N, C-alpha and C positions, 0 to 999 in steps of 0.2 A: 576603650575602643568606642567610638561614636557611631551611631547608626545614621546613615544618610537617608533622607526621605525618598520613598519609592515614587518615581514618576509615573503618571498614568500612561497607559498605551497611547500610541499616536492616534488611533481611531476610537478612542474612548468617548462615549456619549453619556453624560450623566442621566440617571433615571429621572423622569419628570416628577415633580412633587405630586403627592397624593391628591391635591386639590384638583388636578387636571383630569383625574379619572372620574368616570360617570358610573353610578351604581343603578340598580333597579329602582331604588327609592327615588333617585333623581329623574329617571324616566317617567315614573308614576307621577311625580310632581309636575313635570312638563305637560303631561297629558291632562292633568287636572286643571292647570292654569289655562290651557288652550282649549278647553272643552267646548266653549261657545263657537269658536272658529271651526273646530272639527265637526260640530253638529251642523253648522251652516253648509260646509262643503259636502258632507255626507247627504244631507237633504237635497241639495241642488243636483247632485249626480243621480240620486235615486228618482227624484221627481222628473228629471229630464228623460231618464230611461223609461219611466212609467208612461209619460206622455208619448214617447216614440212607440212603445209597445201597443198602447191603445189606438194609436193612429195607423199602425201597421196593418195592412190588409193580408189576410191569410192566402197563401198560394197553394194550389193543389196540382197534382200531376194527373193529366188526362192521357189515357193509353188506348190505342186502337190495335187490334190484332187481325192479321190477314193470313189465311192459309193458302199457300201457293198451289198451283195446279200440280197434280201428281201423275206419275206414270209407273210402269212396272220397274221394280228395283233391278239394278244391273246384276247384282250378285244373288238375287232370289230371296233376299231377306231385308228387313228394315223398310224404310220408306223411300221410294224413288220420287224425284221431283222433275217436272218438265224443264224447269229452270231453277237454278240454285237460289235460295233466299238472299244470299250475298250479292248475286248479280242484280236482283230486283232492287235491293237497297242502294246499290251503286247508281242505278238509273233514277231512283227517287231523289237521291242527294244531288245528282248532277243535272237533272232535268225537271222532274215533276214539281219539286218544291218551288223552283223559280217560276214556272209556268202558272201554277195555281195561285201562288202569292200575288203575282202581278195582276191576275184576273180578279181576285177578291178585293185587292186594294182599289182597283178601278171601279168595280161594281159597288163597293160600299163608300166610295169617296173619302177614303182615309189615307194618311201618309204612310203608315206602316201597320203591320198586324199587331204589334205590341207583345209578342211572345216568341220564344225560340222553340223550334221543333227538330227532333232528330229521329232517324230511322235506324233500327238495329236488327240483326239476324243472329240469334244464338246458334251455337254449333250443334250439328247433328239433329236438327229439327226441321219441320216442313212449314214453318211460319215465320213471320217477321212482325216487329212491333213499331208503331209510330207513337211518340210521346211528346207532350208539351207541358210546360209549367207556367201557370198564370193564375190570376184570381177568378172568382166566380163571375165577375162582370163580363169576362171574355169567353165564358163557357159556350155560348151559342156560336160565336165566331170560330172557336177551336173545333167544334163539332162539324161546322160547315167546311172548314179547311181540311180536316182529316177525311171527311167523306169524299171531297173532291179529289184528293190525292189517291185514295183507295179506288175510286171509280176509274181513274186513269190507269192504275195498275191492273185492275181486273179486265178492263177493255183490252189492254195490251196482251195480257195472258190468254184471254179468250181467243184472240186472233192467232196466237201461237198454238193454242190447243187445237183449233179448227184446222190449221195447216197440218199439224201432225196427224190428226184423225183422217184428213183427206189423203195423206200419203199412205197411211196404213190401209185404208180402204182400197186404194189403188193397188197396193201390193197384194191384198187379199183377192181382189178380182183377178189379177194376173196369175196368182198361185192357183186359184180354182180352175182357171182355164187350162193351165199347164197340167194340173192333176187330172182333169177330164181327158185331156189328150193322151196322157200316159196310161190311163185306165183303158182307153180304146186302142192303144198301140199293141202291135204284135211283136215288137222287138224283144230280144232276150233281156235287155236291161229295163224293161217296162216295170217289173216288180220293184226293182231298186228305185226307179224314178217315182213310182207311186208312194213308196215309203218316205222318200225325201220330201216330196211336195206335201204329203200329209203332215209330216212333222213341221214343215215351214208354215203351213196353214194354221196349225195349232198355236205356234208361237205368235203369229200375227194376231189371231183372235184373242189370245191371252193378253197381248199388249193393248189391244183395243178395249178389253174389259177393264184393265187397270186405269185407263185414262179417266181423270176426274178434274172437274173445273176447280179453279181457285175460288175461294169464297171469303167474304168479310165476316169475321167472327164477332168482332166488337168494335164500336165506333166511339172514341173519345169518352171512355168510361172514367168517371172522376174517382180519385182515390179517397178512402175514408178519412185519412188524417192529413192535415196540412204538411207540406214539406218545408225544409229550411229551419231556421232558428225559431223556436216557439217563444211566445210572449213570457211564459214563466221562466224560461232560461235567460231571456234578456234581463228580466228583473233580478234574478239571482246573481248574474254577473255584475249588474249595476251595484248591488249591495256589497259584493266583495271589492269591486273597484273603488266604490265610494269610501269604504273603510280604509283601504290602503292609501288613497289620496289624502284622506283626512289626517291620518297619522303622519305621513310624510310632510304635509303642510305644517303640522304642529312643530315638528323638529326643525324645519327650515325657518319658520318664524322665530323659534327660540334662538337658533344660531344667529339669525340676522339681528335680533335684539341684543344678544351678547356682544356682537361685533360693534354695534352702534354705541353701546355703553363704554366699551373699551376705548373707542376712538374719541369719545367725549372726555373721558378721564385724561387721556394723553394730551388732548388739545387744551 
């Protein structure tokens, strides 16, 4: 009985010869052969990053703080505000920023301010912040800008506060007159009216006592540390990137050389 040769499966692919496999020794040899090219690429990347880092101007955050006008709390506890900080921020964003920016651009004869500014109001507090990020060359302009915006806010809040104070003083005057009339009255309900007007007068006086002007707490205070990516981090990233690019370039050059030799042999 003869044995018939076994046919390979239809989708059989022979294993490539061992010469096509690359070992760690081959990788090391490639890196050794291409060390000059790798060194050049690494140095170019690192030196370019170093030049960029040295030419980069440090950017700082400048923060201003404004405490809004206060009034008697509605629930008897916490801090009451005559106008919510969020409402003041909305007015700053939609009006004061544009008005002050246009005025300063015209006064200083410049095309634009050169920095971005934002206003924020944290929750459950009676203050708001105005912050800008720019280099120290614009520090004076930032301070002038913040001061102008805060002056506009304070003037508006002062008008609102005076209006509220005038209303309360009018109420107090009316209440005192009514209380005096009730005290001189001979009606049976006079005692009840006196108690009611006395209580109302106390509440109005209490609210007048709680009224407090808004005030500027800080104007364009410069942060201690620069913001954004530091020069040391830029250099560290450049070292990592330079190493990766150098290794990749070595393997690409080796592959291109192998392809070129193979094409020359076949040609």
